[in-house]
Residue frames as qw, qx, qy, qz and C-alpha x, y, z in Angstrom:
[[0.545, 0.723, 0.303, 0.298, 103.56, 53.74, 110.00],
 [0.566, -0.199, 0.004, 0.800, 106.46, 56.02, 109.34],
 [0.138, 0.832, 0.256, -0.472, 104.45, 58.73, 107.63],
 [0.155, -0.418, 0.551, 0.705, 106.66, 58.77, 104.54],
 [0.704, 0.527, 0.116, -0.461, 104.93, 58.96, 101.24],
 [0.735, 0.046, 0.578, 0.351, 105.80, 56.45, 98.57],
 [0.070, 0.528, -0.377, -0.758, 107.30, 57.94, 95.42],
 [0.789, 0.482, 0.294, -0.243, 105.37, 57.26, 92.25],
 [0.617, -0.090, 0.536, 0.569, 107.47, 55.82, 89.46],
 [0.270, 0.708, -0.106, -0.644, 107.97, 58.21, 86.55],
 [0.322, 0.475, -0.649, -0.500, 107.59, 57.14, 82.98],
 [0.781, 0.045, 0.593, -0.188, 107.52, 53.46, 82.14],
 [0.461, 0.073, 0.714, 0.522, 107.45, 51.77, 78.78],
 [0.047, -0.011, -0.401, -0.915, 106.08, 53.37, 75.63],
 [0.310, -0.447, -0.752, -0.372, 102.61, 51.91, 76.17],
 [0.422, -0.687, -0.542, 0.237, 102.15, 53.20, 79.71],
 [0.354, -0.240, -0.047, 0.903, 104.16, 56.41, 79.36],
 [0.234, 0.765, 0.328, -0.502, 102.42, 59.70, 78.73],
 [0.565, 0.380, 0.484, 0.549, 102.26, 60.27, 74.99],
 [0.083, -0.532, 0.002, 0.843, 103.12, 63.77, 73.83],
 [0.510, 0.516, -0.232, -0.648, 102.36, 63.26, 70.15],
 [0.682, 0.075, 0.724, 0.066, 101.40, 60.33, 67.92],
 [0.226, 0.413, -0.534, -0.703, 101.83, 59.86, 64.19],
 [0.685, 0.222, 0.624, -0.305, 98.73, 57.81, 63.34],
 [0.622, 0.686, -0.151, -0.348, 99.19, 58.53, 59.64],
 [0.055, 0.588, -0.798, -0.118, 102.43, 56.51, 59.63],
 [0.443, -0.018, 0.881, -0.162, 100.63, 53.28, 60.44],
 [0.656, 0.580, 0.355, -0.327, 98.19, 53.89, 57.61],
 [0.475, 0.812, -0.261, -0.218, 100.85, 54.79, 55.01],
 [0.238, 0.603, -0.759, 0.055, 103.60, 52.28, 55.88],
 [0.916, -0.167, -0.365, -0.011, 104.18, 48.62, 56.74],
 [0.315, -0.801, 0.448, -0.242, 106.00, 48.79, 60.09],
 [0.794, 0.247, -0.544, 0.110, 108.85, 46.24, 60.11],
 [0.668, -0.208, -0.482, 0.527, 110.77, 47.07, 63.29],
 [0.214, -0.926, -0.130, -0.284, 110.62, 49.72, 66.02],
 [0.602, 0.102, -0.375, 0.697, 113.37, 51.53, 67.90],
 [0.328, -0.901, -0.265, 0.096, 113.40, 53.90, 70.86],
 [0.551, 0.336, -0.085, 0.759, 115.68, 56.94, 70.65],
 [0.293, -0.668, -0.323, 0.603, 116.45, 59.87, 72.88],
 [0.323, 0.842, 0.253, 0.349, 116.26, 63.47, 71.66],
 [0.462, -0.145, -0.148, 0.863, 118.91, 66.20, 72.00],
 [0.029, -0.831, -0.481, -0.278, 116.73, 69.20, 72.92],
 [0.155, 0.381, -0.229, 0.882, 117.13, 72.79, 74.07],
 [0.016, -0.175, -0.704, 0.688, 115.54, 74.00, 77.31],
 [0.434, 0.227, 0.064, -0.870, 112.60, 75.80, 75.71],
 [0.562, 0.101, -0.684, -0.454, 111.81, 72.67, 73.65],
 [0.284, -0.121, -0.901, 0.304, 111.57, 70.55, 76.80],
 [0.174, 0.257, 0.473, -0.825, 109.22, 73.08, 78.35],
 [0.535, 0.218, -0.249, -0.777, 107.00, 73.12, 75.27],
 [0.483, 0.020, -0.860, -0.162, 106.93, 69.30, 75.27],
 [0.081, -0.177, -0.801, 0.566, 105.80, 69.34, 78.89],
 [0.377, 0.335, 0.221, -0.835, 102.90, 71.53, 77.74],
 [0.606, 0.328, 0.724, 0.005, 102.15, 69.06, 74.92],
 [0.366, 0.828, -0.019, -0.423, 102.95, 71.53, 72.12],
 [0.189, -0.438, 0.764, 0.434, 104.53, 69.21, 69.57],
 [0.821, 0.425, 0.116, -0.363, 103.57, 67.67, 66.22],
 [0.337, -0.401, 0.774, 0.356, 105.36, 64.84, 64.42],
 [0.723, 0.466, 0.431, -0.272, 102.70, 64.24, 61.75],
 [0.669, 0.741, -0.045, 0.018, 104.75, 65.44, 58.75],
 [0.219, -0.797, 0.558, 0.068, 108.20, 64.67, 60.11],
 [0.931, 0.277, -0.236, 0.035, 110.75, 62.13, 58.95],
 [0.656, -0.632, 0.359, 0.205, 114.03, 60.62, 60.16],
 [0.670, 0.692, -0.258, 0.072, 117.27, 60.77, 58.15],
 [0.826, -0.388, 0.180, 0.367, 120.66, 59.11, 58.61],
 [0.467, 0.841, -0.119, 0.247, 123.52, 61.44, 57.58],
 [0.245, 0.692, -0.531, 0.422, 127.22, 61.23, 58.38],
 [0.474, -0.005, -0.810, 0.346, 126.81, 58.46, 60.95],
 [0.110, 0.130, 0.541, -0.823, 124.17, 60.41, 62.86],
 [0.023, -0.522, -0.821, -0.229, 120.37, 60.27, 62.93],
 [0.046, 0.067, 0.128, -0.988, 118.22, 63.41, 62.70],
 [0.167, 0.627, 0.745, -0.156, 114.53, 64.18, 63.14],
 [0.079, -0.028, 0.271, 0.959, 113.39, 66.69, 60.53],
 [0.285, -0.342, -0.539, -0.715, 110.07, 68.46, 60.07],
 [0.399, -0.528, -0.709, 0.244, 108.84, 68.01, 63.65],
 [0.041, -0.655, -0.078, -0.751, 107.16, 71.13, 64.98],
 [0.473, -0.417, -0.584, 0.511, 107.77, 72.11, 68.62],
 [0.029, -0.834, -0.251, -0.491, 105.79, 75.30, 69.29],
 [0.334, 0.150, -0.482, 0.796, 107.62, 77.67, 71.65],
 [0.230, -0.677, -0.623, 0.317, 105.78, 78.91, 74.71],
 [0.136, 0.916, 0.228, 0.300, 104.68, 82.56, 74.52],
 [0.395, -0.898, 0.171, 0.088, 107.07, 83.64, 77.28],
 [0.738, -0.235, 0.424, 0.469, 110.01, 81.76, 75.67],
 [0.536, 0.597, 0.383, 0.457, 109.51, 83.56, 72.36],
 [0.120, -0.989, -0.057, 0.063, 110.21, 86.88, 74.04],
 [0.626, -0.495, 0.361, 0.483, 113.94, 86.09, 74.01],
 [0.433, 0.807, -0.119, -0.384, 113.82, 86.51, 70.22],
 [0.225, 0.638, -0.707, -0.207, 116.94, 84.55, 69.31],
 [0.731, -0.069, 0.652, -0.190, 115.38, 81.06, 69.44],
 [0.043, -0.164, 0.824, 0.541, 116.00, 78.68, 66.57],
 [0.535, -0.015, -0.369, -0.760, 112.98, 77.80, 64.45],
 [0.724, -0.152, 0.469, -0.482, 110.29, 75.42, 65.71],
 [0.942, 0.300, 0.037, -0.145, 111.01, 73.04, 62.79],
 [0.083, 0.758, -0.646, -0.028, 114.81, 72.77, 63.23],
 [0.792, 0.153, -0.591, -0.007, 116.57, 69.41, 62.87],
 [0.584, -0.628, 0.397, -0.327, 116.98, 67.55, 66.14],
 [0.323, 0.423, -0.847, 0.027, 119.61, 64.90, 66.73],
 [0.900, -0.274, -0.116, -0.320, 118.39, 61.47, 67.83],
 [0.191, -0.624, 0.730, -0.203, 120.43, 59.49, 70.33],
 [0.977, 0.062, -0.069, -0.192, 120.98, 55.86, 69.40],
 [0.706, -0.448, 0.482, 0.262, 123.75, 53.31, 69.87],
 [0.054, 0.583, -0.602, -0.543, 126.38, 53.06, 67.14],
 [0.182, 0.008, 0.953, 0.242, 125.33, 49.57, 66.06],
 [0.329, 0.637, 0.642, -0.272, 121.69, 50.69, 65.78],
 [0.210, 0.789, -0.128, -0.562, 122.69, 53.67, 63.63],
 [0.032, -0.402, 0.795, 0.454, 124.79, 51.48, 61.33],
 [0.267, 0.258, 0.928, 0.025, 122.01, 48.92, 61.05],
 [0.317, 0.748, 0.427, -0.396, 119.35, 51.56, 60.26],
 [0.126, 0.719, -0.371, -0.575, 121.62, 53.25, 57.73],
 [0.143, -0.182, 0.908, 0.350, 122.21, 49.91, 55.97],
 [0.308, 0.485, 0.812, -0.100, 118.49, 49.15, 55.70],
 [0.259, 0.815, 0.186, -0.484, 117.68, 52.63, 54.38],
 [0.111, 0.675, -0.511, -0.521, 120.47, 52.75, 51.78],
 [0.047, -0.229, 0.926, 0.296, 120.67, 49.13, 50.61],
 [0.103, 0.326, 0.940, 0.001, 117.11, 47.81, 50.99],
 [0.102, -0.370, -0.409, -0.828, 115.08, 50.99, 50.36],
 [0.342, -0.605, -0.687, 0.211, 113.36, 51.21, 53.74],
 [0.042, -0.697, -0.042, -0.714, 112.13, 54.47, 55.27],
 [0.329, -0.190, -0.665, 0.643, 112.51, 55.69, 58.86],
 [0.265, -0.612, -0.334, -0.666, 109.32, 57.21, 60.24],
 [0.053, -0.166, 0.635, -0.752, 108.57, 58.60, 63.72],
 [0.369, -0.410, -0.805, -0.221, 105.63, 56.89, 65.41],
 [0.454, -0.813, -0.342, -0.124, 105.25, 58.56, 68.80],
 [0.230, 0.510, -0.394, 0.729, 106.84, 61.05, 71.13],
 [0.709, -0.593, -0.339, -0.176, 106.57, 60.33, 74.87],
 [0.207, -0.748, 0.497, -0.388, 108.12, 60.69, 78.31],
 [0.910, -0.108, -0.391, 0.087, 110.07, 57.88, 79.90],
 [0.697, -0.413, -0.273, 0.519, 111.60, 58.36, 83.35],
 [0.159, -0.856, -0.091, 0.484, 111.50, 62.11, 82.90],
 [0.222, -0.398, 0.541, 0.706, 113.23, 62.10, 79.52],
 [0.639, 0.534, -0.006, -0.553, 111.71, 62.74, 76.12],
 [0.437, -0.142, 0.839, 0.291, 111.87, 59.67, 73.87],
 [0.582, 0.434, -0.210, -0.655, 110.76, 59.03, 70.34],
 [0.714, 0.048, 0.698, 0.027, 109.70, 55.71, 68.85],
 [0.344, 0.578, -0.451, -0.587, 110.91, 55.39, 65.27],
 [0.840, 0.141, 0.509, -0.123, 110.14, 52.58, 62.86],
 [0.122, -0.301, 0.756, 0.569, 111.83, 50.92, 59.95],
 [0.574, 0.470, 0.505, -0.441, 109.05, 50.87, 57.37],
 [0.251, 0.094, 0.720, 0.640, 108.09, 50.16, 53.77],
 [0.327, 0.194, -0.022, -0.925, 105.58, 52.34, 51.95],
 [0.476, 0.349, 0.787, -0.178, 102.12, 51.00, 51.19],
 [0.011, 0.130, 0.613, 0.779, 100.56, 51.13, 47.76],
 [0.458, -0.085, -0.002, -0.885, 97.01, 52.37, 47.27],
 [0.754, -0.109, -0.537, -0.362, 95.61, 48.83, 46.95],
 [0.465, -0.034, -0.747, 0.474, 97.30, 47.86, 50.24],
 [0.135, -0.019, 0.380, -0.915, 95.51, 50.70, 51.98],
 [0.646, -0.066, -0.265, -0.713, 92.19, 49.63, 50.48],
 [0.689, -0.055, -0.723, 0.003, 92.77, 46.05, 51.65],
 [0.227, -0.004, -0.661, 0.715, 93.47, 47.31, 55.19],
 [0.400, -0.027, 0.130, -0.907, 90.21, 49.30, 55.22],
 [0.730, -0.034, -0.499, -0.467, 88.30, 46.28, 53.92],
 [0.569, -0.024, -0.766, 0.298, 89.85, 44.01, 56.62],
 [0.004, 0.020, -0.511, 0.860, 89.06, 46.53, 59.36],
 [0.566, -0.042, -0.084, -0.819, 85.43, 46.80, 58.24],
 [0.733, -0.037, -0.646, -0.210, 85.11, 43.02, 58.13],
 [0.371, -0.012, -0.746, 0.553, 86.48, 42.71, 61.67],
 [0.253, -0.012, 0.305, -0.918, 83.94, 45.31, 62.89],
 [0.689, -0.012, -0.331, -0.645, 81.10, 43.51, 61.13],
 [0.627, 0.006, -0.772, 0.102, 82.22, 40.19, 62.60],
 [0.118, -0.012, -0.647, 0.753, 82.16, 41.71, 66.10],
 [0.473, 0.003, 0.057, -0.879, 78.66, 43.08, 65.51],
 [0.742, 0.001, -0.542, -0.396, 77.39, 39.71, 64.31],
 [0.488, 0.019, -0.790, 0.372, 79.02, 37.96, 67.25],
 [0.099, 0.003, 0.492, -0.865, 77.46, 40.38, 69.75],
 [0.618, 0.004, -0.164, -0.769, 74.04, 39.96, 68.11],
 [0.718, 0.012, -0.682, -0.141, 74.34, 36.18, 68.39],
 [0.269, 0.069, -0.746, 0.606, 75.19, 36.41, 72.13],
 [0.346, -0.104, 0.251, -0.898, 71.91, 38.13, 73.05]]
């Protein structure tokens, strides 16, 4: 044995990577059509606050403007020692998302022509870099939400009945 320690791989895919923030409300309010992974252009203090898990994307949205994609409304709380500097931009500032040109054009076309919405689903680390999973989505009506709840309850009841029959 050489005595060298094996390096642990950092990150992984979105399912195994460490989630920083999730937008569970998005799955309830929208039909998710397609998902994309995008990088984030961040400042140093924002990366530090993400490492501490101080981020919320619950009420945020994604907009395509001028051939660029922006995340708006996400709240990245500054660390107490970072706020001492005083001249930090606000915690809810717009952040640029990093996507390929053909992805940006495709998303822009769906949003403008077909009436889709871009919603952030989760914020996570992948190979030491902050990534965000965004989705192309359509809004649900109230009766769609009720149908989802009814289906979920039926699935639970079915599982209970199945388990009772196994005993």
